[in-house]
C-alpha positions in Angstrom: 27.8 -22.2 9.8 25.6 -23.5 7.0 27.4 -23.3 3.7 24.1 -23.0 1.8 23.4 -19.7 3.3 24.8 -16.5 1.8 27.4 -14.6 3.8 26.0 -11.8 6.0 25.7 -8.4 4.4 28.0 -5.7 5.6 28.4 -2.0 5.1 27.0 -0.7 1.8 25.1 -3.9 1.0 23.2 -3.7 4.2 22.4 0.0 3.7 21.1 -0.7 0.1 19.0 -3.6 1.3 17.3 -1.4 4.0 16.7 1.3 1.4 15.1 -1.2 -1.0 12.9 -2.4 1.9 11.8 1.1 2.7 11.0 1.9 -1.0 8.9 -1.3 -1.3 7.0 -0.4 1.9 6.3 3.1 0.8 5.1 1.9 -2.6 2.8 -0.6 -0.9 1.5 2.0 1.6 0.7 4.4 -1.3 -1.1 1.7 -3.3 -3.2 0.8 -0.2 -4.0 4.5 0.4 -5.1 4.9 -3.2 -7.2 1.8 -3.0 -8.9 3.0 0.2 -9.6 6.4 -1.4 -11.2 4.7 -4.4 -13.4 2.5 -2.2 -14.4 5.5 -0.1 -15.3 7.6 -3.2 -17.3 4.8 -4.6 -19.1 4.2 -1.4 -19.9 7.9 -1.0 -21.1 8.1 -4.6 -23.5 5.1 -4.2 -24.7 6.5 -0.8 -25.4 9.9 -2.4 -27.2 8.3 -5.3 -29.5 6.3 -3.0 -30.1 9.3 -0.9 -31.1 11.3 -4.0 -33.4 8.4 -5.2 -35.0 8.1 -1.7 -35.6 11.9 -1.7 -37.2 11.8 -5.1 -39.8 9.1 -4.2 
């Protein structure tokens, strides 16, 4: 066994590390969802603007 590696996690430490991983993943997923919604809203607004401009000409 390599002495430079930390000992394996057991019991509560393993459970806490899995919980932290899930929280990080959820936070990342929510940030990506918000980012996608903002891009979609911006694209829709620009599309509607150009449609309005085209209709007025």
